[in-house]
C-alpha positions as CSV (number, residue, x, y, z in Angstrom):
1,X,-17.4,1.7,14.6
2,X,-14.8,4.1,13.1
3,X,-12.3,1.3,12.2
4,X,-15.0,-0.6,10.4
5,X,-16.2,2.4,8.5
6,X,-12.6,3.3,7.5
7,X,-12.0,-0.3,6.4
8,X,-15.2,-0.3,4.3
9,X,-14.4,3.1,2.9
10,X,-10.9,1.9,1.9
11,X,-12.4,-1.2,0.2
12,X,-14.9,0.8,-1.8
13,X,-12.4,3.5,-2.9
14,X,-9.8,0.8,-3.9
15,X,-12.5,-1.1,-5.8
16,X,-13.5,2.0,-7.6
17,X,-9.9,2.9,-8.4
18,X,-9.1,-0.5,-9.8
19,X,-12.2,-0.6,-12.0
20,X,-11.7,2.8,-13.4
21,X,-8.0,2.1,-13.8
22,X,-8.7,-1.0,-15.8
23,X,-11.0,1.0,-18.1
24,X,-8.4,3.7,-18.6
25,X,-5.5,1.4,-19.1
26,X,-7.5,-0.8,-21.3
27,X,-8.6,2.0,-23.6
28,X,-5.1,3.4,-23.6
29,X,-3.6,0.1,-24.7
30,X,-6.3,-0.4,-27.3
31,X,-5.8,2.9,-29.0
32,X,-2.0,2.6,-29.0
33,X,-2.5,-0.8,-30.6
34,X,-5.0,0.7,-33.1
35,X,-2.6,3.5,-34.1
36,X,0.1,1.0,-34.7
37,X,-2.2,-1.3,-36.7
38,X,-3.6,1.3,-39.1
39,X,-3.3,0.6,-42.8
40,X,-4.1,2.8,-45.8
41,X,-7.8,3.2,-46.6
42,X,-9.2,3.9,-50.0
43,X,-11.8,6.2,-48.3
44,X,-9.3,8.4,-46.6
45,X,-6.7,10.5,-48.6
46,X,-3.1,9.3,-48.3
47,X,-1.4,10.8,-45.3
48,X,-4.6,11.8,-43.5
49,X,-5.5,8.6,-41.8
50,X,-6.1,4.8,-42.2
51,X,-8.1,1.9,-41.1
52,X,-7.8,-1.4,-39.3
53,X,-9.9,-4.6,-39.5
54,X,-10.4,-6.5,-36.3
55,X,-12.3,-9.6,-35.2
56,X,-13.8,-9.9,-31.7
57,X,-16.8,-11.4,-30.0
58,X,-18.0,-13.3,-33.1
59,X,-18.0,-10.2,-35.4
60,X,-15.7,-8.1,-37.6
61,X,-14.9,-4.5,-37.0
62,X,-13.7,-1.9,-39.5
63,X,-12.1,1.0,-37.5
64,X,-11.0,4.2,-39.3
65,X,-8.9,7.0,-38.0
66,X,-8.5,10.6,-39.3
67,X,-5.2,12.0,-38.2
68,X,-6.7,15.5,-37.9
69,X,-10.5,15.3,-38.4
70,X,-13.1,14.1,-40.9
71,X,-14.7,16.6,-43.3
72,X,-17.8,16.9,-41.1
73,X,-18.4,16.5,-37.4
74,X,-20.3,13.2,-36.8
75,X,-23.5,13.4,-34.9
76,X,-22.4,10.8,-32.3
77,X,-19.0,11.4,-30.8
78,X,-17.7,9.4,-27.8
79,X,-15.1,11.2,-25.6
80,X,-12.6,8.9,-23.9
81,X,-11.8,11.1,-20.9
82,X,-13.9,9.9,-18.0
83,X,-11.8,6.8,-17.5
84,X,-8.8,9.0,-16.8
85,X,-10.6,11.5,-14.6
86,X,-12.4,8.8,-12.6
87,X,-9.1,6.9,-12.0
88,X,-7.3,10.0,-10.7
89,X,-10.2,11.2,-8.5
90,X,-10.7,7.8,-6.9
91,X,-6.9,7.5,-6.5
92,X,-6.6,10.9,-4.9
93,X,-9.3,10.1,-2.3
94,X,-7.7,6.7,-1.7
95,X,-4.4,8.5,-1.0
96,X,-6.1,10.8,1.4
97,X,-8.1,8.0,3.0
98,X,-5.2,5.6,3.6
99,X,-2.0,7.6,3.7
100,X,-3.0,11.0,5.0
101,X,-5.9,10.1,7.4
102,X,-3.6,7.4,8.8
103,X,-0.3,9.3,8.2
104,X,1.3,8.1,11.5
105,X,0.7,4.5,10.5
106,X,1.5,4.3,6.8
107,X,3.3,7.6,5.8
108,X,5.4,8.9,8.6
109,X,8.3,6.8,9.8
110,X,10.0,8.5,12.8
111,X,13.2,6.6,11.9
112,X,13.2,8.5,8.6
113,X,11.8,11.9,9.5
114,X,9.5,12.8,12.4
115,X,6.9,15.3,11.3
116,X,3.2,16.1,11.7
117,X,0.5,14.6,9.5
118,X,-0.2,18.0,8.0
119,X,3.4,18.5,7.1
120,X,3.6,15.1,5.5
121,X,0.5,15.8,3.5
122,X,1.8,19.2,2.3
123,X,5.1,17.6,1.2
124,X,3.3,14.8,-0.5
125,X,0.8,16.9,-2.4
126,X,3.3,19.6,-3.1
127,X,5.7,17.0,-4.7
128,X,3.0,15.4,-6.8
129,X,1.8,18.7,-8.3
130,X,5.3,20.1,-8.7
131,X,6.0,17.0,-10.8
132,X,3.3,18.0,-13.3
133,X,4.5,21.6,-13.4
134,X,8.1,20.4,-14.2
135,X,6.9,17.9,-16.8
136,X,4.6,20.4,-18.5
137,X,7.3,23.1,-18.6
138,X,9.7,20.6,-20.1
139,X,7.3,19.7,-22.8
140,X,6.7,23.3,-23.7
141,X,10.4,24.2,-23.7
142,X,12.8,23.9,-26.7
143,X,14.0,20.6,-25.2
144,X,10.4,19.3,-25.6
145,X,10.9,19.0,-29.4
146,X,13.3,16.0,-28.9
147,X,11.5,12.9,-27.7
148,X,14.8,11.2,-26.6
149,X,15.9,14.2,-24.6
150,X,12.4,14.5,-23.0
151,X,12.5,10.8,-22.1
152,X,15.9,11.0,-20.5
153,X,15.0,14.1,-18.4
154,X,11.7,12.6,-17.3
155,X,13.5,9.4,-16.3
156,X,16.1,11.3,-14.2
157,X,13.4,13.5,-12.7
158,X,11.2,10.6,-11.5
159,X,14.1,8.7,-10.0
160,X,15.2,11.9,-8.3
161,X,11.7,12.4,-6.8
162,X,11.7,8.8,-5.7
163,X,15.0,9.5,-3.9
164,X,13.7,12.7,-2.3
165,X,10.4,11.0,-1.2
166,X,12.5,8.3,0.4
167,X,14.3,10.8,2.5
168,X,11.1,12.1,4.2
169,X,8.5,9.3,4.1
170,X,8.2,5.7,5.1
171,X,9.5,3.4,2.3
172,X,5.9,2.3,1.5
173,X,4.7,6.0,1.5
174,X,7.6,7.0,-0.8
175,X,6.8,4.4,-3.4
176,X,3.0,5.3,-3.5
177,X,3.9,9.0,-3.9
178,X,6.1,8.3,-6.9
179,X,3.2,6.4,-8.5
180,X,0.8,9.2,-7.6
181,X,3.1,11.7,-9.2
182,X,3.3,9.8,-12.5
183,X,-0.4,9.1,-12.5
184,X,-1.1,12.8,-12.0
185,X,1.1,13.7,-15.0
186,X,-0.9,11.2,-17.0
187,X,-4.3,12.5,-16.1
188,X,-3.2,16.1,-16.4
189,X,-2.1,15.3,-19.9
190,X,-5.6,14.3,-20.7
191,X,-7.3,17.2,-18.8
192,X,-5.0,20.0,-19.6
193,X,-3.7,19.1,-23.1
194,X,-5.3,16.3,-25.0
195,X,-9.0,17.1,-24.4
196,X,-8.7,20.9,-24.7
197,X,-6.8,20.4,-28.1
198,X,-9.5,18.0,-29.2
199,X,-12.2,20.6,-28.3
200,X,-10.4,23.1,-30.5
201,X,-10.6,20.7,-33.4
202,X,-14.3,20.1,-32.8
203,X,-15.0,23.9,-32.6
204,X,-13.1,24.4,-35.9
205,X,-15.3,21.7,-37.6
206,X,-18.5,23.3,-36.2
207,X,-17.3,26.6,-37.6
208,X,-16.7,25.0,-41.0
209,X,-13.0,25.6,-40.8
210,X,-10.1,23.2,-41.4
211,X,-8.6,22.2,-38.0
212,X,-4.9,22.8,-37.3
213,X,-3.1,19.4,-37.4
214,X,-0.7,20.6,-34.6
215,X,-3.4,19.9,-32.0
216,X,-3.7,16.3,-32.9
217,X,0.1,15.9,-33.0
218,X,0.5,17.3,-29.5
219,X,-2.3,15.2,-28.2
220,X,-0.8,12.0,-29.7
221,X,2.6,12.9,-28.2
222,X,1.2,13.3,-24.7
223,X,-0.8,10.1,-25.1
224,X,2.4,8.2,-26.1
225,X,4.0,9.5,-22.9
226,X,1.1,8.1,-20.9
227,X,1.4,4.8,-22.6
228,X,5.0,4.4,-21.5
229,X,4.2,5.5,-17.9
230,X,1.5,2.9,-17.5
231,X,3.4,-0.3,-16.5
232,X,5.7,1.4,-14.0
233,X,2.8,3.2,-12.4
234,X,1.0,-0.1,-11.9
235,X,4.1,-1.6,-10.4
236,X,4.4,1.3,-7.9
237,X,0.7,1.1,-7.0
238,X,0.8,-2.6,-6.1
239,X,4.2,-2.4,-4.4
240,X,2.6,-1.7,-1.0
241,X,1.7,-5.4,-0.9
242,X,5.3,-6.5,-1.4
243,X,7.7,-4.9,1.1
244,X,10.8,-6.3,-0.7
245,X,10.3,-3.8,-3.5
246,X,10.8,-0.8,-1.2
247,X,12.7,-2.2,1.8
248,X,16.1,-1.5,0.5
249,X,17.9,1.8,1.1
250,X,18.3,2.0,-2.7
251,X,14.6,1.6,-3.4
252,X,14.8,4.6,-5.8
253,X,17.0,2.3,-8.0
254,X,14.2,-0.2,-8.2
255,X,12.0,2.7,-9.4
256,X,14.6,3.4,-12.2
257,X,14.6,-0.3,-13.1
258,X,10.8,-0.4,-13.2
259,X,10.8,2.7,-15.5
260,X,13.2,1.0,-17.9
261,X,11.6,-2.4,-17.8
262,X,8.1,-1.2,-18.2
263,X,9.0,1.1,-21.0
264,X,10.7,-1.5,-23.1
265,X,7.8,-3.9,-22.7
266,X,5.5,-1.3,-24.1
267,X,8.1,-0.7,-27.0
268,X,7.8,-4.4,-27.8
269,X,4.0,-4.4,-28.0
270,X,3.8,-1.1,-29.8
271,X,6.2,-2.4,-32.5
272,X,4.5,-5.8,-32.6
273,X,1.1,-4.2,-33.3
274,X,2.7,-2.1,-36.0
275,X,4.0,-5.3,-37.7
276,X,7.7,-4.5,-37.0
277,X,9.7,-7.6,-36.1
278,X,13.1,-7.6,-34.4
279,X,12.2,-6.2,-31.0
280,X,12.7,-9.4,-29.0
281,X,15.6,-7.7,-27.2
282,X,13.0,-5.7,-25.2
283,X,12.2,-8.8,-23.2
284,X,15.9,-9.4,-22.5
285,X,16.2,-5.8,-21.2
286,X,13.1,-6.3,-19.1
287,X,14.4,-9.6,-17.6
288,X,17.8,-7.9,-16.8
289,X,15.9,-5.1,-15.0
290,X,14.0,-7.7,-12.9
291,X,17.2,-9.6,-12.2
292,X,19.0,-6.4,-11.1
293,X,16.1,-5.5,-8.8
294,X,16.2,-8.9,-7.2
295,X,20.0,-8.8,-6.7
296,X,19.8,-5.2,-5.4
297,X,17.1,-6.1,-2.9
298,X,18.8,-9.3,-1.7
299,X,22.1,-7.6,-1.1
300,X,20.9,-4.3,0.4
301,X,17.6,-5.0,2.2
302,X,18.2,-5.7,5.9
303,X,15.3,-8.2,6.0
304,X,16.5,-10.0,2.8
305,X,20.1,-10.2,4.0
306,X,19.0,-11.8,7.2
307,X,16.7,-14.2,5.4
308,X,19.7,-15.3,3.2
309,X,22.0,-15.6,6.2
310,X,24.1,-12.6,5.2
311,X,25.7,-10.3,7.7
312,X,24.0,-6.9,8.1
313,X,25.4,-4.0,6.2
314,X,27.6,-1.7,8.4
315,X,26.5,1.8,8.8
316,X,28.3,4.8,10.2
317,X,25.0,6.6,11.1
318,X,24.2,7.0,14.7
319,X,20.8,5.6,15.4
320,X,18.3,7.8,17.3
321,X,17.3,6.5,20.7
322,X,14.2,4.5,20.6
323,X,11.2,6.3,22.1
324,X,9.9,5.0,25.4
325,X,6.4,3.7,24.8
326,X,4.1,2.3,27.5
327,X,2.2,-0.8,26.3
328,X,0.7,-3.1,29.0
329,X,2.9,-6.1,29.6
330,X,-0.1,-8.4,29.0
331,X,-0.5,-6.9,25.5
332,X,3.2,-7.2,24.8
333,X,3.2,-10.9,25.8
334,X,0.3,-11.6,23.5
335,X,1.6,-9.8,20.5
336,X,5.2,-11.0,21.0
337,X,4.1,-14.6,21.4
338,X,1.4,-14.8,18.7
339,X,2.4,-12.2,16.1
340,X,6.0,-11.2,16.3
341,X,7.2,-14.6,15.0
342,X,6.4,-13.2,11.5
343,X,6.3,-9.5,12.2
344,X,10.0,-9.1,13.0
345,X,13.1,-8.4,10.8
346,X,13.8,-12.1,10.6
347,X,10.5,-14.0,10.4
348,X,10.6,-17.5,12.0
349,X,7.7,-18.9,10.0
350,X,8.6,-21.1,7.0
351,X,8.0,-19.5,3.6
352,X,8.0,-15.9,4.9
353,X,11.2,-14.0,4.1
354,X,10.2,-10.5,5.2
355,X,7.6,-9.2,7.7
356,X,4.2,-9.2,6.0
357,X,3.4,-5.7,4.5
358,X,6.6,-4.5,6.2
359,X,4.9,-4.3,9.6
360,X,7.0,-4.9,12.7
361,X,5.5,-5.9,16.0
362,X,8.7,-6.8,17.9
363,X,8.9,-3.8,20.3
364,X,6.5,-1.8,22.4
365,X,7.0,1.2,20.1
366,X,6.0,-0.8,17.0
367,X,3.1,-2.4,18.8
368,X,1.7,1.0,19.8
369,X,2.3,2.4,16.4
370,X,0.3,-0.4,14.7
371,X,-2.5,-0.4,17.3
372,X,-5.2,0.4,14.6
373,X,-4.1,-2.5,12.5
374,X,-4.0,-4.9,15.4
375,X,-7.6,-3.8,16.3
376,X,-8.8,-4.4,12.7
377,X,-6.9,-7.5,11.8
378,X,-6.9,-9.4,15.1
379,X,-10.0,-8.2,16.9
380,X,-12.7,-6.9,14.6
381,X,-12.0,-9.3,11.6
382,X,-9.9,-12.2,13.1
383,X,-7.9,-12.1,9.8
384,X,-4.7,-12.4,11.8
385,X,-3.0,-14.7,12.6
386,X,-3.9,-16.4,9.3
387,X,-6.2,-19.3,10.0
388,X,-5.4,-18.6,13.7
389,X,-2.1,-20.5,13.2
390,X,-0.7,-19.4,16.5
391,X,-3.9,-20.1,18.5
392,X,-4.8,-16.6,19.5
393,X,-7.6,-17.2,22.0
394,X,-10.9,-15.3,22.5
395,X,-9.5,-14.1,25.8
396,X,-6.4,-12.7,24.2
397,X,-8.4,-10.9,21.6
398,X,-10.6,-9.4,24.3
399,X,-7.4,-8.1,26.0
400,X,-6.2,-6.6,22.7
401,X,-9.7,-5.0,22.1
402,X,-9.8,-3.4,25.5
403,X,-6.3,-1.9,25.0
404,X,-6.8,-0.8,21.4
405,X,-10.1,0.9,22.1
406,X,-9.1,2.6,25.3
407,X,-8.9,6.4,25.0
408,X,-5.4,7.8,24.7
409,X,-4.1,9.3,27.9
410,X,-4.0,13.1,27.9
411,X,-0.6,14.8,27.9
412,X,0.1,18.2,29.4
């Protein structure tokens, strides 16, 4: 029952996270577009705002923006904050549910660093929240007055964190933590800066005072940072479905390329919405980043090199001895004969270049490590093998079920 409940919980959390993320990203993109599309309005004094005319759904919209605030507080005021909060909260619980509850399966890779689940969780959460502290201190420092300097420092910091996460977590776990770090910065910008500053403006209006324009300027700056983070964060969040993105020892370079490529795409659209031509070069830069990531992966990822017929990269590192794991011979024969043709460093099935989801089932240690996935995918749901392409029989599934559900032997 527990595997089924965990699978349904993962589904519901992921569904919620995607829905709220769509709402947040959609509103973020819309308001960046709106800011860029504003034109002078006869009803708003020059330099204090503008308006935009839009057509959608069979009707016309006239949208006005006051750079600081209108003369009087409107009776109906909609706050765009719950999209951000809901996205982060659902993402946090999804991280806990998938990567911390099943740390030994998805987060801890003994070949990288062997540690306890609690240690892994402490490192992960500590790194995520340390990222917000560093970013916020940077923005409040004298360096924070220069947008270019801030952008360069944040870029270097995120890539450095990707490198450090890669030294302690599984490749998949490292990527998801970089995405979580950036997403936390984005939501903390809303919760700790943008909304509190907006409340100060509202309170000033209620008191009949003229709000300080600095609050709006700071909020706009943080919102712009969020806008440029969005596409790289989405890339990092979906990367767990594509092992090639993180299977290279230089996966942190792919993070750097995603940061650059995603940012220049946003530059293009922001300038396009502002009616500023001449930014087609952004797509060239984005394409070069994609090409560089493909070349890097093909030349440094062990699985990709094997798929391309290239010799493995030499390494001077001494490999740790493989742990001795007892898996019944009958189970080994079933998994090796029905699953390992795809789940090995050099998949034998046509059209598969790397093991699906980066999961290996070519040794007793890997079979034992992935026992919960074998139970879910091959016993409880029959999702694997796909369309039962390798003819995994009902008897074989029964053997796997008995092994996977058997209690772990006690150790003294």
